[in-house]
C-alpha distance (Angstrom), angle and dihedral (degrees) to the residues before:
residue distance angle dihedral
X1 . . .
X2 3.79 . .
X3 3.81 89.9 .
X4 3.81 91.4 52.8
X5 3.80 92.7 49.7
X6 3.81 89.5 47.2
X7 3.81 88.9 52.2
X8 3.82 91.7 53.7
X9 3.80 89.5 51.8
X10 3.81 89.5 50.7
X11 3.80 90.0 51.1
X12 3.79 90.1 50.5
X13 3.79 91.3 50.0
X14 3.82 90.9 50.0
X15 3.80 92.2 48.5
X16 3.81 91.8 -118.6
X17 3.82 126.4 141.4
X18 3.80 112.0 -72.8
X19 3.80 114.3 -134.4
X20 3.77 128.3 -140.1
X21 3.79 108.9 -117.1
X22 3.81 115.4 -136.5
X23 3.78 122.3 -161.2
X24 3.76 147.1 124.3
X25 3.82 119.7 -52.4
X26 3.82 92.0 -110.6
X27 3.82 90.0 68.1
X28 3.80 93.9 59.8
X29 3.79 93.7 95.2
X30 3.80 90.6 59.5
X31 3.80 95.4 52.0
X32 3.79 101.7 91.8
X33 3.82 118.4 169.5
X34 3.82 93.1 -5.7
X35 3.80 133.2 101.3
X36 3.79 108.0 -104.8
X37 3.80 130.6 -174.9
X38 3.82 113.2 -165.4
X39 3.79 116.8 -147.3
X40 3.79 137.1 169.4
X41 3.82 87.2 -140.3
X42 3.82 108.6 32.3
X43 3.81 93.9 175.5
X44 3.80 93.2 54.8
X45 3.80 93.2 43.0
X46 3.81 93.6 50.7
X47 3.80 92.1 50.5
X48 3.82 91.7 44.4
X49 3.79 90.3 55.8
X50 3.80 89.8 47.7
X51 3.80 97.8 49.3
X52 3.81 92.2 44.1
X53 3.80 90.6 54.7
X54 3.80 94.4 -118.6
X55 3.81 89.9 123.8
X56 3.82 130.1 30.1
X57 3.79 96.5 -138.7
X58 3.78 146.6 -3.2
X59 3.80 127.8 -132.5
X60 3.79 117.6 -164.7
X61 3.79 108.9 -138.2
X62 3.79 121.2 167.7
X63 3.81 97.0 -16.7
X64 3.80 116.8 119.4
X65 3.80 110.4 -85.2
X66 3.81 93.0 -144.9
X67 3.81 94.2 50.8
X68 3.80 93.2 44.0
X69 3.80 92.5 47.5
X70 3.79 91.0 51.5
X71 3.81 90.5 51.7
X72 3.82 92.3 48.2
X73 3.81 92.2 52.2
X74 3.80 91.7 48.3
X75 3.81 95.4 45.4
X76 3.81 95.3 47.6
X77 3.81 95.5 33.3
X78 3.81 96.0 -125.8
X79 3.79 128.5 139.5
X80 3.79 95.3 -155.0
X81 3.78 135.1 32.8
X82 3.79 125.5 -155.4
X83 3.79 113.6 -149.5
X84 3.79 120.6 -170.7
X85 3.81 118.8 -173.4
X86 3.78 128.8 -150.3
X87 3.81 108.4 -138.9
X88 3.79 134.5 177.8
X89 3.79 129.2 -157.8
X90 3.80 124.2 -134.7
X91 3.82 86.2 -100.4
X92 3.82 91.3 57.2
X93 3.81 99.4 -105.9
X94 3.80 108.9 147.1
X95 3.80 125.4 -156.0
X96 3.77 141.4 163.1
X97 3.79 110.7 -112.4
X98 3.80 136.6 -165.9
X99 2.95 155.4 -147.3
X100 3.81 98.7 30.9
X101 3.81 100.6 156.7
X102 3.80 116.8 82.6
X103 3.82 90.5 -128.7
X104 3.81 96.5 45.9
X105 3.80 133.3 93.0
X106 3.78 94.0 27.0
X107 3.80 97.5 148.7
X108 3.80 143.5 22.0
X109 3.80 94.4 -91.7
X110 3.81 93.9 53.4
X111 3.80 94.0 47.2
X112 3.79 91.2 48.8
X113 3.81 90.3 49.5
X114 3.82 91.9 49.6
X115 3.81 92.0 49.4
X116 3.80 91.9 47.4
X117 3.81 92.4 49.7
X118 3.82 90.8 49.9
X119 3.80 93.5 45.9
X120 3.80 92.9 47.6
X121 3.80 90.1 51.1
X122 3.81 89.9 53.7
X123 3.79 90.9 48.0
X124 3.81 89.8 53.2
X125 3.79 89.7 59.8
X126 3.80 93.3 45.8
X127 3.80 100.0 -98.7
X128 3.80 128.7 129.2
X129 3.78 113.9 -129.6
X130 3.80 124.8 -122.7
X131 3.80 105.7 -171.1
X132 3.79 122.5 -160.0
X133 3.81 115.8 -166.2
X134 3.81 112.0 -161.1
X135 3.79 129.6 -153.9
X136 3.80 136.3 -176.7
X137 3.80 98.1 -93.5
X138 3.79 149.7 -3.1
X139 3.78 121.0 -72.6
X140 3.79 86.9 -109.2
X141 3.80 89.6 60.9
X142 3.81 93.2 67.7
X143 3.79 109.3 127.3
X144 3.80 96.8 29.2
X145 3.80 96.1 90.8
X146 3.79 132.4 10.2
X147 3.79 90.1 -145.1
X148 3.81 92.5 52.5
X149 3.80 90.9 44.9
X150 3.80 90.0 54.7
X151 3.82 92.6 52.6
X152 3.81 91.2 49.3
X153 3.80 92.8 50.3
X154 3.79 90.9 46.6
X155 3.81 93.6 48.9
X156 3.80 90.4 51.3
X157 3.81 90.0 52.4
X158 3.82 92.8 46.8
X159 3.82 93.1 50.2
X160 3.81 92.1 46.3
X161 3.81 91.6 48.2
X162 3.79 91.0 51.7
X163 3.80 92.6 49.3
X164 3.81 89.8 50.9
X165 3.81 87.4 55.7
X166 3.80 91.6 53.4
X167 3.81 99.8 -99.3
X168 3.80 125.9 132.6
X169 3.82 101.8 -116.8
X170 3.79 137.5 154.9
X171 3.79 136.2 178.9
X172 3.81 104.8 -118.0
X173 3.81 93.6 -176.2
X174 3.84 110.5 -146.1
X175 3.81 92.3 -34.5
X176 3.80 101.8 110.7
X177 3.81 89.8 155.4
X178 3.82 89.8 61.4
X179 3.79 90.8 47.9
X180 3.80 90.1 55.9
X181 3.81 96.4 41.8
X182 3.82 90.5 49.5
X183 3.79 92.4 53.0
X184 3.80 104.9 -103.5
X185 3.80 108.7 173.2
X186 3.81 95.5 -174.5
X187 3.80 118.7 48.0
X188 3.80 122.5 -177.0
X189 3.82 117.0 -162.1
X190 3.84 122.4 -146.0
X191 3.82 91.6 -107.2
X192 3.79 143.3 -21.3
X193 3.80 95.3 -86.1
X194 3.80 94.8 54.2
X195 3.80 89.1 40.9
X196 3.78 92.1 54.3
X197 3.80 90.3 48.0
X198 3.82 91.7 49.7
X199 3.81 90.0 50.6
X200 3.81 93.0 49.0
X201 3.80 93.6 45.0
X202 3.80 93.2 49.6
X203 3.80 97.5 43.5
X204 3.80 103.6 32.7
X205 3.81 101.4 31.6
X206 3.78 107.6 17.3
X207 3.82 102.5 53.1
X208 3.80 91.3 -113.2
X209 3.79 126.8 136.5
X210 3.77 137.1 -128.9
X211 3.79 126.0 -153.7
X212 3.78 93.2 -166.9
X213 3.79 132.7 -96.0
X214 3.79 122.1 -79.0
X215 3.80 119.3 -137.7
X216 3.78 91.0 -130.3
X217 3.80 99.9 -169.9
X218 3.81 96.7 52.7
X219 3.80 124.7 103.1
X220 3.82 88.4 -142.3
X221 3.80 129.6 56.3
X222 3.80 112.8 -95.8
X223 3.80 122.5 164.0
X224 3.78 123.3 -169.7
X225 3.79 125.9 -152.4
X226 3.77 135.8 179.3
X227 3.80 118.7 -93.4
X228 3.81 85.5 -132.9
X229 3.81 92.5 52.1
X230 3.81 120.8 136.7
X231 3.84 117.4 -123.7
X232 3.81 93.0 -98.0
X233 3.82 90.7 60.8
X234 3.80 90.2 56.6
X235 3.80 88.9 47.1
X236 3.80 90.8 51.4
X237 3.80 92.2 46.0
X238 3.82 92.8 53.9
X239 3.81 90.3 47.8
X240 3.81 89.7 49.3
X241 3.81 91.7 48.8
X242 3.80 90.4 51.7
X243 3.81 91.9 49.2
X244 3.81 94.4 47.6
X245 3.81 92.0 47.8
X246 3.82 89.0 56.1
X247 3.83 90.4 49.9
X248 3.79 91.1 52.3
X249 3.80 94.9 51.9
């Protein structure tokens, strides 16, 4: 809660839009100098405000990811969500990144969809995509592990599929450092588990930053963040939500 309140103060200091915080009644005493809307079901209330048009976007803060995700699927009548994060390295290189959910990006079709959503977002803001598809090893590692072999084969198929669709994509093997140094602005991890680990390592251990993850296949603006996020991630997520809402108008 303290991190969320600190984020609102940062937004105020930066002159950015200040969000209304939604949470359970018991949190009211902690909400000093911020707009707070108590609710017995914060997830439902946030999505109600969004679908009714009373707010332009929703950012998930410390609410349970599983509960929120379930509510999103029910409200928008979708079986699958596609979240694409905006990350930044300690050296200020920004890139779209997916999958970030442990249950996402589990097959070729999902990884292609995630890459396409990220690339199309970049095209909307006038940028040309450079997609890096990662796998679990180098090409020279084929034969050492069946699991690694499978990720390499899958990454090759994903990259080829994207190129057939007109996107600039390459299989970067396990060499994420090369993808970053060579300017990739869309990076696709081998699966959701490795993607989540890459996100956590970059943001929580590697002095990187996250600006949240956009629910790319929603008709409304929804940005996800980590419950362990520092205040500047919440700040970035609100700024991203505001920018995307302008793009969609």
